[in-house]
N, C-alpha and C positions, 0 to 999 in steps of 0.2 A: 652748500658749503661756500664760505667766503673766499675771496681771492687770496687772502693771506694764508688761510688754512689750507687751501688747495696747493699753494706754492710750497708751503712747509711740508705737506704730505708727499708731494712729488719729489722734493729734494731728499727727503728721508728714504723714499723708495729707491731712488737712483743711487744713493750712496750704499744702500744695502745690497743693491744688485751689482755693484762694481766688480766683485770677484767673478761674476758670471761673464761679464764683458771681457775681462782680462784673461779668462781661462783659455779661450781658443786662440788668443793672439800670440803668435810666435815670431821671433826675429827671422827674417827671410835670409837664409843662408845661400840661396840661389834664386835667380830671377824667376818669378812665378810664370809658368808656361801658359796659363789660361787667363781668364778675365777676372778682374777684381771688382768688388762691389763696396763702395764706401757708405758708411752709416753715420749720419749726422743727427743731432737732436735740436740744439738751441744755438742760434747765432745772435749773441748780444742780449737778448731779452727773453725771459727774465734772467736775472743774474743768478744762475744756478751754481752750486759749489763744485759740480763735477762735469756735467755734460755740456756746459756752455763753452763755445769758442767765440772769439771776437770777430767782428765783421771783417777786419783787416786780415786776420788769419785765414778766414774762409776765402777771401779774394786771392790771397797769395797761393793757396792750394789749388784753386781752380785755374788761376793764371799759369801755374806750373804745369798743370795737365794740358792746357790748350797750346802752350808754346814749345813744349819739349817732346812732342811726338806721341802723346797719348790721344786716344779717341774716346770721347764720352758717348756712350750708346744707351739706348733704352734698356731697362731691366729685362723686358720680354726677350730681347735679342740674346741675352746671356742664358736665360731659361731655355730658349729654343736650341742654343748651342749645346747646353748640358744634356739635353735629351736626344740629340742627334737630328733634329728637324732643320738645323742650320749647320752647314758643314764648316763654316769659317766665320771669323769676326775680324774687324779691322785691327791693325797693329796696335798692341798695348791697349786693348779695350777696357774701359772702366765705366761702371754705372754709379750714379749718385742717388742715394736714398736718404730720406729724412723721416725720423720716427716721431710719433706721439700726436702732434696736432698743436704745437705751440705757434703763436702768431708770427714768430720770426721766419717761419717757412714762407709766409706771404710777404712780410715787410722787408726782409733782408735777402732771402735766398731767391725767391721768385723773380724779382726785378733783375738781379744780376744774371741769372740763367737765361732770362728772356733776351737781355742785351746780346748775349753770346750765342743765342739760338741753340741752347743745349738742353737735352731732355733730362728730366729727373722724376723720381717717384716719391710721394709722401704716403707714409703708413699712418693711418689715423684710427684712434679708438673713439667712437662717437660720444661716449659719456663725458668727455672733457669739453666738447664743443659748446661754446657760449657760456661756460660755467665760470669763467674768470676773464678779466681784461687781457690776460697773458695768453689766452687760448684763441685759436682760430674761430671764425664764425662760419656758418654754412654759406653765407653770401661770398665770403672770401674763397672758400673751397670750390664753390661752383665757378667762380671767375677763373681760378687756376685750371680747373678741369676743362672749361670751355677753351682755354688757351693751349690745351694740349698736355698739361701736367697729368701724369699718371697717378691716380688716387687709389690706394689699396688699403687693406685692413690690418689693424694692429690689435684685433679682438674688440670686444664691446667695451670693457671697463679696465683693461690693462692689468689683469691679475696674473699670478703664476698659474699656468694652465695644466701642468702635469698631475697625474693621479697621486704621486707621492706627496704632493703639497696638500692634499685633501684626504688624508688617510681616515679621518673620522666619518667620512661620508660613505653611504652604501654605493654600490656600483650604479644603481639606478639614479640616485641623487646626483652623483658625479656626472653621469652621461647626460642627464637633462640639463644641468648647469653648463656643461661644456658646449652642448649643442647651441644653447642660447648665445654664449660668448662668440661662437664662430659664425653661426647662421644669422643672428640678429644684426651683427656688425655689417656683414656682407649686404644684407637686404637694405639697411638704412643708407649705406654709402651708395649703392646702386640707384636707390630712389632719389637721393639728393643730387647726384652728379649726372644721372642718365647714362652712365657707362658701366660696363661689366666690371666686377671686381674678381680678380683671378689669383691674387697672391696674399699671403699672410706673413707678417713679421712676428715671430714668437716674442711676446713680451719678456724682457730680460734675457732673451736668447734661451729660455728654459723650454726644453722639449724632451720627449721620449718617443719610442716607437708607437705606443698606443695613441699618443697625441697626433703624431704624423698621419696615422691611418684615419683618425677622426677628421683631421683637416681635409684629407682627400674626399671623405664621404660628404663633407659639407659643401663640396663643389669647387674647392680651390685647386688650381693647377700646380702650385708649388708653395714653398714656405722658406723663409730666410732665418738663419741663425745669427749669432754674434761670434761665431768661431772664425778665427783668422784663417785665410787661405784663398787660393785662386779657384776658379770654377772652370772645369775642363769637361770634354765629352765624357759622359758616364757619371758625373757628379749627381748624387741623389737630388732630384728637384725639390724634395721636401727637407733638404739639409744644405741649401745653398749657403756658401760662406760669405761673410762680410768682414770688413775692416772697420771696427768701431773707433771713432775719433772723439777725443775729449780734450779738455783745456790743457792737460799736461803732456800732450804729444807735441814735441817741438818739430821744427821743419825738417831737421835731419832725420828724425825717426819716421816722420811721414813719408819721406822719400825712400827710406830704407825698407819700410814695410811694403812699398810698391815694387821693390826689387832692385834698388840702386846699390852699387858697390863703390868703394873708394877709387878715385882717379888721381893720378899725379899731374900737377900743373906747375908751371914756373914762369918767371918773367911777367907777372901780372901787371897790367896798367889799367886804371890807377892801381897803385900798390895797396895791399890790404891795410885798412884803417886810415888811408890817406884822405885828407880834405882837399878836394880839387879847387883850383883858383877860379876856373870859369867852366860853364857848361855849354858854351858855344862850340858846336861841332866836336863834342867829346868822343874820343875813341876808346873803346873797351877792348882789351886784347889779352891774350895769354899764349904761352908756349906749352905744347904737350910733349914731354920728354919721351913717352912711350908711343908716339904716333904710329910707328910701324905695326903695332899690335892692334890698331883700331881699324874698323871698317870705315874708310874715308867718307862713304855716303851717309854715315850715321852721325857724324860729328856736328854739333851745333852749339851756339852760344846765345844767351838772351839776358836782358836786364829785366828783372821781374816786375819792376814798377812801370815799365813802358806799356802803353795801350797798344793793342794790335801786334802784328808781327813785324820785326825790324830785319831787313836783309843783312846778312853777314857774309864774310869771306873766309874760306879755309884753304890753306895751302898744304896739300897732302904730301908734298915733297920735304917739308921741314917741320910740320906740326904747328904752324902759326895760325891762329884764328882771331878774328876781330870783327867788331861792328862799330858804326858811328851813329850817335844819337843827336837829336836836336836840343832845343831848349824847353821841351814840354815835360821834363821829368818832374815828379811830385815827391815831396818829402825830403828829409835830410839824409836818412840812411838808405843806401842803395845796395842791392844784392845782385851780383853777376853770377850766372850759372853756366857751366860748360858740361856737355854730356856727349856720350858716344856709346858704341857697342863694341865689346871686345871681339875681334874677328875669330879667335879660336874657341872661346867658351860660349859666346853668344850672350854674355852677361852685359847688362846695362851698367855703365860706370859714369860717375858724376863727381864734380868738385865745384865749390862756390866760394866767393869771398865778398866782403863788404867794403865800401868806401863811403865817404860823406860828401854832400854838396854844400856850398856856402849859402847862407841866408835864404833857405827855402822852406823854413818852418819845420816844426817837430813832426817826425813820422814814427820814430821809435827812439828809445834811449840808447845812444851808441855805447855808453859805458857798460851796458849789460849784454852787449852783443859781440861775440868774438869776431875778429876781422877775417879769419880764414876758416873754412870748413873743408878739409881735404876730401870729403866724400860723405859717406853715410855711416851711421853708427853700427858697429859689428854686433852689438848685443843690446838687449832691451835696456833703455836708460831708466834711471829713477824718474818718476813722474814729477819733474820740477818745471813749473811754468816758465815759458820762454817768451821774450818780447817778439813782436812781429818782425819778421825778417831775420831773426837770429836763432841760434841753436843754444839751448841751455847746457850748462855744464852737466855731465852725466856721470853717475856712479853705477857700476854694475850691481844688479840685485837679482836674487833668485826668482824664478817664475813660480807662481802659485796656481796650480791647476785645479779647477773646480770640477763639479760632477754634473754638468749640464748636458751630457751626451745621451 
């Protein structure tokens, strides 16, 4: 198959599967009590009509996790937590997974995760490897595996795997075909990487009880869906939940799905939408009107374009929080984020706003980015693409539930 044909085929498949990814995704009305698993596909290349996100968007999301109190953990830790082998996880644990086998897992995601010393898992279907310039090569996969990246199975050829998708086949034909999809993929990946393969990501999130049993018989310890939700002790290890991320999920929705709720802030400096005169010793600050309701140990502030962690100060007596940054900011559009935990409900609350720097080059189009985001979206937004650092205008739409359970 040519590169262009394979790209077109994959784009069509991903578009057809979109309802399955959306079916399990629900707006988080309360902070998830367990661990979340993020599901990425393509970062920048190839230019896919649905599942691609930009490199800058990926960096913003990972930066958000690392500076605001989340802990990125290996996928196996969440599996062990779900079956009771692990009694606890770090605060706000999140695992990062990448499906399919596109080259961006190596060229875009791998370097960034290595810089931050963060674990992640790639789910690969062997049939794609080396078949197009947009796919991974076995050399790249081995390099990632040797560096500690967790390589797991996404079946052999990425088909719909459930019995109902193959009604014309006899039970024997279906069982033989399914065994190949599950066992052959596992064998190939273990041979190429030299590491055991323990988990399967269901292609398109499509599964049923028969398939789950077949996955267990094939030697897997667990399997991952595309159903939104957190993973807690007692979660079925063959129905682990994930949060599928696509190019139409803006930053507010991303935070909301992770459990963020709106937070009131006032007296922001720089003010929302302001273009500052100088970046020398720039102070970012805000006043929290409801500070008495917040756990003072949980309150934080960050500028998401800053590398590393910047010390900040918080006065629990009046709700004032601030940080001072140097001259190493990058980009014109800057996003400040304040977060805390509501002391009574235990909910995470957040608010953010944007301002601009002078003469620092384009980072995002300020005209398309609202200056203030008082928190997270309370309902599922229309899938309208948003610029990096901004939140798209949202219109409430009904949820369409699929039948992939």
